[in-house]
N, C-alpha and C positions, 0 to 999 in steps of 0.2 A: 495440174489437172486434178480435180477433186471428185470424190464420190465414185471412183473407179472400181468396178467389180470385175472379176474373172469368172465367165461361165465355163465350167468344166474343171472339176477337182480331180484331176489325174495327171498323167505325164504331160500332155500338152499344156495344161493350166499351169504346172510347176515351171515349165520352161518360159511361159509368158511372164509369169511372176519375177523370174530372174532377169529377163529383159527390162521389165519395168524398174526393178530395183537398180540395175546398172545405168538407167537413164533418169534416176531420182523421181520416178513416177510413183505416187502413193497409191497402194491398193487398200481398200477397205476390207474386202472379203472375197471369198469364192461363192459362187451359186452353182448348185448341183441339184439334179432331180433325185439322186440317191438318198433315201430317207435315213440311212445309217450313218452317213458322213456328217461329222460335226466339226472337225478340224482338218486342215490340209497346209502343209508347209508352215505351220505356226499361225495361220489366219483362220477365223471362223468360216464355216460353211453354212450358207443359208438356203432355204428353199426358194424357188423362183418367185412365188406369190408374196414374199415377205420383203422383198427389196422395193425401196421406193421407186415410183414411176418415172422420176426424173433423173434416175442414176445412169452414169456412163457405163456400158457392159462391153468387155472385150470378150468376144465368142471364141473359144477354142475347142469347142466340143461339136461333133457332127451330130450329136444328140439334142441340140438346142430346142427348148420349148418353154416359152413364157406365155401365159395368158393374160 
């Protein structure tokens, strides 16, 4: 799987990243609405509107919002 992003740069996102790593699933970055977050668990954090539309997104946050 390629172009996988995790929505939610917090505890749930970190847990999802660990599971992905255990199963050799490559994660590009995190997505988060928080403007102050730039890195999480060693990966970059992007704002929702900057991620390519054809990306695969694993949603781990109850605050999901991508326009």
